[in-house]
C-alpha positions in Angstrom: 45.4 -35.1 32.5 42.6 -32.5 31.7 42.5 -30.6 28.6 41.8 -27.0 28.9 39.4 -25.3 26.4 41.4 -22.4 24.9 40.2 -19.0 24.9 40.0 -19.1 21.0 37.7 -22.1 21.1 35.2 -20.3 23.4 35.5 -17.0 21.4 34.8 -19.2 18.1 31.8 -20.9 19.7 30.5 -17.4 20.9 30.9 -16.0 17.4 29.0 -18.9 15.8 26.3 -18.3 18.2 26.0 -14.6 17.9 27.5 -14.2 14.4 30.1 -12.0 15.9 28.1 -8.8 15.1 28.6 -9.3 11.4 26.1 -7.4 9.4 24.1 -8.8 6.5 25.2 -7.8 2.9 22.4 -5.5 1.5 22.6 -7.1 -2.1 22.5 -10.6 -1.2 19.7 -9.8 1.3 17.6 -8.1 -1.3 18.4 -10.8 -3.8 17.4 -13.6 -1.6 14.0 -11.9 -0.8 13.4 -11.1 -4.5 14.1 -14.7 -5.6 11.6 -15.9 -3.0 8.9 -13.5 -4.1 9.5 -13.9 -7.6 9.0 -17.5 -7.4 5.4 -16.9 -7.4 5.7 -16.1 -10.9 5.9 -19.9 -11.6 2.7 -20.7 -9.9 0.9 -17.8 -11.6 2.1 -19.1 -15.0 0.9 -22.7 -14.2 -2.4 -21.4 -12.9 -3.0 -19.6 -15.9 -2.2 -22.1 -18.2 -4.4 -24.5 -16.7 -7.4 -22.2 -16.4 -6.9 -21.1 -20.1 -6.8 -24.7 -21.1 -9.9 -25.4 -19.1 -7.9 -28.2 -17.3 -9.7 -27.4 -14.1 -8.5 -30.6 -12.1 -4.9 -29.7 -13.1 -5.7 -26.1 -11.8 -6.8 -27.6 -8.4 -3.6 -29.5 -8.2 -1.7 -26.2 -8.9 -3.5 -24.4 -6.2 -2.6 -27.2 -3.7 0.9 -27.1 -4.7 1.1 -23.2 -4.6 -0.4 -23.1 -1.2 2.2 -25.3 0.0 4.8 -23.4 -1.6 3.6 -20.1 -0.2 3.8 -21.7 3.4 7.4 -22.8 2.7 8.2 -19.3 1.4 7.0 -17.6 4.4 9.1 -19.6 6.5 12.1 -18.9 4.6 11.4 -15.2 4.8 10.7 -15.4 8.6 13.9 -17.3 9.0 16.0 -14.8 7.1 14.9 -12.0 9.5 15.3 -8.5 9.1 18.2 -6.6 7.6 20.3 -5.4 10.4 17.3 -4.3 12.4 15.3 -2.9 9.3 12.3 -5.1 8.7 10.6 -3.0 6.0 11.4 -5.1 3.0 10.9 -8.3 5.0 7.4 -7.3 6.0 6.6 -6.2 2.5 7.5 -9.7 1.1 5.7 -11.4 3.9 2.5 -9.1 3.0 2.9 -10.2 -0.6 3.2 -13.9 0.3 0.4 -13.7 2.6 -1.6 -12.3 -0.3 -0.7 -15.0 -2.5 -1.7 -17.5 0.3 -5.1 -15.9 0.6 -5.7 -15.9 -3.2 -4.7 -19.3 -3.8 -6.7 -20.5 -0.5 -9.9 -18.4 -1.4 -10.4 -16.8 -4.6 -8.9 -19.4 -7.1 -10.8 -22.4 -5.6 -14.0 -20.5 -6.2 -13.2 -19.5 -9.6 -11.9 -23.1 -10.3 -15.3 -24.5 -9.1 -17.5 -22.1 -11.0 -15.6 -22.8 -14.2 -15.1 -26.5 -13.5 -19.1 -26.9 -12.8 -20.2 -24.8 -15.5 -21.9 -22.6 -13.3 -23.2 -19.5 -15.1 -22.4 -16.7 -12.6 -20.6 -13.9 -14.6 -20.9 -11.4 -11.5 -19.1 -13.8 -9.0 -16.6 -14.8 -11.7 -15.6 -11.2 -12.5 -15.5 -10.2 -8.8 -13.1 -13.1 -8.3 -11.0 -12.2 -11.1 -10.9 -8.5 -10.0 -10.0 -9.6 -6.6 -7.2 -11.7 -7.9 -5.8 -8.9 -10.2 -6.1 -6.2 -7.6 -4.4 -8.3 -5.1 -1.7 -9.1 -7.6 -1.1 -5.5 -8.3 -1.2 -4.3 -4.8 1.3 -7.0 -3.6 3.6 -6.1 -6.7 3.3 -2.3 -5.7 4.0 -2.9 -2.0 7.2 -5.0 -2.8 8.4 -2.6 -5.3 7.9 0.2 -3.0 9.8 -1.5 -0.2 12.5 -2.6 -2.6 13.2 0.8 -4.0 13.5 2.1 -0.6 15.6 -0.6 0.5 18.0 -0.2 -2.5 18.0 3.8 -1.8 18.8 3.4 1.7 21.4 0.6 1.4 23.1 1.5 -2.1 26.8 1.9 -1.7 26.9 1.2 1.9 
């Protein structure tokens, strides 16, 4: 005796695959992206603490851990996808995360090395600090602008 697959089972399976056309919730989507990007604050605090305490080996460990976290966060945001066809906020968060990745891969290692080795190079050190601070500001502004637009576009919808 053969069992027939009911139409309901096929429909259920199809809905699971294509999501039944359900749209994402704007608040939940925004919150998820903001949680990811805001998690970078923890790494910034750890780095600042290590650098201010002149614990440069610790700063190197923070940089490595942070670099790995950025890679994971990029994957999370990519997997989350756009918001019902609108990728503005997602792209802003990805750009911000890529900026953190660049800082932690390039600028911080150089700054740590200068300070760890006691190298007297105030011009390079200041340039690195300026790069880091300018990048933080640019990333924050980009995400804030995109988040404000997203909120305006999807408030009460």
